[in-house]
C-alpha positions as a LaTeX table, in Angstrom:
\begin{tabular}{lrrr}
\hline
Residue & $x$ (\AA) & $y$ (\AA) & $z$ (\AA) \\
\hline
Unk1 & $-1.97$ & 160.66 & 97.17 \\
Unk2 & $-4.14$ & 159.94 & 93.73 \\
Unk3 & $-4.88$ & 156.32 & 93.15 \\
Unk4 & $-6.24$ & 155.33 & 89.43 \\
Unk5 & $-7.06$ & 152.00 & 88.82 \\
Unk6 & $-7.49$ & 150.23 & 85.05 \\
Unk7 & $-7.87$ & 147.03 & 83.63 \\
Unk8 & $-11.67$ & 146.02 & 84.28 \\
Unk9 & $-13.78$ & 144.57 & 82.39 \\
Unk10 & $-16.01$ & 142.36 & 80.85 \\
Unk11 & $-15.45$ & 138.67 & 80.23 \\
Unk12 & $-16.40$ & 135.13 & 80.36 \\
Unk13 & $-16.43$ & 132.86 & 83.52 \\
Unk14 & $-13.13$ & 131.23 & 83.64 \\
Unk15 & $-11.11$ & 133.87 & 82.52 \\
Unk16 & $-8.38$ & 136.25 & 83.59 \\
Unk17 & $-7.79$ & 140.15 & 84.03 \\
Unk18 & $-5.40$ & 141.98 & 85.50 \\
Unk19 & $-5.61$ & 145.13 & 87.66 \\
Unk20 & $-3.44$ & 147.84 & 88.20 \\
Unk21 & $-3.46$ & 150.61 & 90.43 \\
Unk22 & $-0.80$ & 154.16 & 89.70 \\
Unk23 & $-0.36$ & 156.04 & 92.38 \\
Unk24 & 0.52 & 159.59 & 92.28 \\
Unk25 & 0.91 & 162.74 & 94.58 \\
Unk26 & 2.49 & 162.85 & 98.04 \\
Unk27 & 3.59 & 159.34 & 97.56 \\
Unk28 & 6.58 & 158.89 & 100.79 \\
Unk29 & 4.58 & 157.36 & 103.15 \\
Unk30 & 3.56 & 154.05 & 102.19 \\
Unk31 & 2.61 & 151.18 & 104.54 \\
Unk32 & $-0.50$ & 148.35 & 103.36 \\
Unk33 & $-1.63$ & 148.62 & 99.93 \\
Unk34 & $-5.45$ & 147.16 & 99.47 \\
Unk35 & $-7.97$ & 145.62 & 96.96 \\
Unk36 & $-11.19$ & 145.74 & 97.84 \\
Unk37 & $-14.73$ & 145.03 & 95.23 \\
Unk38 & $-18.02$ & 145.81 & 96.38 \\
Unk39 & $-20.83$ & 144.42 & 94.48 \\
Unk40 & $-24.51$ & 146.00 & 93.69 \\
Unk41 & $-26.47$ & 145.83 & 97.07 \\
Unk42 & $-23.62$ & 144.51 & 99.16 \\
Unk43 & $-20.55$ & 146.29 & 101.15 \\
Unk44 & $-17.32$ & 146.98 & 100.00 \\
Unk45 & $-14.90$ & 143.86 & 101.09 \\
Unk46 & $-11.56$ & 143.00 & 101.28 \\
Unk47 & $-9.50$ & 141.07 & 98.22 \\
Unk48 & $-6.73$ & 141.48 & 98.82 \\
Unk49 & $-3.87$ & 143.28 & 100.56 \\
Unk50 & 0.26 & 143.24 & 101.11 \\
Unk51 & 2.63 & 145.35 & 103.24 \\
Unk52 & 5.06 & 148.03 & 100.87 \\
Unk53 & 8.33 & 147.03 & 103.08 \\
Unk54 & 7.49 & 143.28 & 103.15 \\
Unk55 & 6.09 & 141.40 & 100.09 \\
Unk56 & 5.68 & 138.05 & 101.84 \\
Unk57 & 3.01 & 139.51 & 104.25 \\
Unk58 & 0.03 & 139.81 & 102.48 \\
Unk59 & $-3.81$ & 138.69 & 102.78 \\
Unk60 & $-6.39$ & 137.46 & 101.05 \\
Unk61 & $-10.12$ & 137.30 & 101.53 \\
Unk62 & $-11.18$ & 133.25 & 101.44 \\
Unk63 & $-13.34$ & 133.38 & 98.17 \\
Unk64 & $-10.13$ & 134.40 & 96.30 \\
Unk65 & $-7.77$ & 132.62 & 97.77 \\
Unk66 & $-5.58$ & 130.55 & 95.00 \\
Unk67 & $-7.27$ & 132.56 & 92.41 \\
Unk68 & $-5.63$ & 135.69 & 92.45 \\
Unk69 & $-2.39$ & 137.30 & 93.35 \\
Unk70 & $-1.56$ & 140.51 & 94.31 \\
Unk71 & 2.06 & 142.50 & 93.29 \\
Unk72 & 3.23 & 145.82 & 93.58 \\
Unk73 & 6.64 & 147.45 & 91.33 \\
Unk74 & 7.97 & 149.90 & 94.23 \\
Unk75 & 9.67 & 151.70 & 91.52 \\
Unk76 & 6.55 & 152.28 & 89.13 \\
Unk77 & 4.08 & 153.32 & 92.48 \\
Unk78 & 1.98 & 150.59 & 90.82 \\
Unk79 & $-0.41$ & 147.72 & 93.17 \\
Unk80 & $-1.75$ & 144.43 & 90.71 \\
Unk81 & $-4.08$ & 142.08 & 91.28 \\
Unk82 & $-3.82$ & 139.22 & 88.57 \\
Unk83 & $-7.07$ & 137.12 & 89.00 \\
Unk84 & $-7.67$ & 133.72 & 87.25 \\
Unk85 & $-10.68$ & 131.46 & 86.76 \\
Unk86 & $-12.79$ & 134.13 & 87.29 \\
Unk87 & $-16.51$ & 133.91 & 88.70 \\
Unk88 & $-20.10$ & 135.81 & 88.49 \\
Unk89 & $-19.80$ & 136.16 & 91.56 \\
Unk90 & $-16.48$ & 137.91 & 91.15 \\
Unk91 & $-18.49$ & 140.68 & 89.54 \\
Unk92 & $-18.50$ & 143.92 & 91.31 \\
Unk93 & $-16.34$ & 147.34 & 90.98 \\
Unk94 & $-12.57$ & 147.06 & 92.35 \\
Unk95 & $-10.82$ & 149.27 & 94.54 \\
Unk96 & $-7.32$ & 150.24 & 95.21 \\
Unk97 & $-6.70$ & 151.14 & 98.40 \\
Unk98 & $-3.54$ & 152.74 & 100.44 \\
Unk99 & $-2.81$ & 153.18 & 104.12 \\
Unk100 & $-0.14$ & 155.27 & 104.49 \\
Unk101 & $-0.85$ & 155.58 & 108.80 \\
Unk102 & 2.26 & 153.36 & 110.16 \\
Unk103 & 0.25 & 152.79 & 113.75 \\
Unk104 & $-2.66$ & 150.90 & 111.72 \\
Unk105 & $-1.74$ & 147.43 & 111.04 \\
Unk106 & $-4.64$ & 145.58 & 110.42 \\
Unk107 & $-5.07$ & 144.92 & 106.68 \\
Unk108 & $-8.36$ & 143.58 & 106.16 \\
Unk109 & $-10.66$ & 146.56 & 107.53 \\
Unk110 & $-11.50$ & 149.37 & 105.03 \\
Unk111 & $-11.25$ & 151.46 & 107.96 \\
Unk112 & $-7.52$ & 150.99 & 107.78 \\
Unk113 & $-7.12$ & 153.12 & 104.35 \\
Unk114 & $-7.04$ & 156.44 & 104.05 \\
Unk115 & $-6.68$ & 156.80 & 100.54 \\
Unk116 & $-9.05$ & 155.55 & 97.46 \\
Unk117 & $-9.37$ & 154.93 & 93.45 \\
Unk118 & $-12.40$ & 155.46 & 91.61 \\
Unk119 & $-12.75$ & 152.13 & 91.05 \\
Unk120 & $-12.71$ & 149.44 & 87.94 \\
Unk121 & $-15.93$ & 147.33 & 87.28 \\
Unk122 & $-15.03$ & 143.92 & 87.06 \\
Unk123 & $-17.76$ & 142.01 & 85.30 \\
Unk124 & $-17.62$ & 138.59 & 84.54 \\
Unk125 & $-20.61$ & 136.52 & 82.48 \\
Unk126 & $-21.70$ & 133.13 & 82.73 \\
\hline
\end{tabular}
């Protein structure tokens, strides 16, 4: 599975951005899709995740709950992250991740995901 993110950029605090992730390659197996981020000097952390087979099963980090929305388009093999009310603390490289293993159910740990995109930079200025 090859994942390509897009949509990052430099925005002011309070702005909105929409990140996209498109998958290609051997995409037959799909289980949990997620967005992670990594700020300079910090560990990679979960932002949001969603089950491929059930859009109602989602996970959000407490820091983004109510501001970010994860969604997907099954037909386009695309994953999205709508981000609003951005703050400088949201500045990070954002990564798309796929878990194709149906015996792995935990949505938050990065170890649950076996495919990763290259990342897209989001910078929020104050």
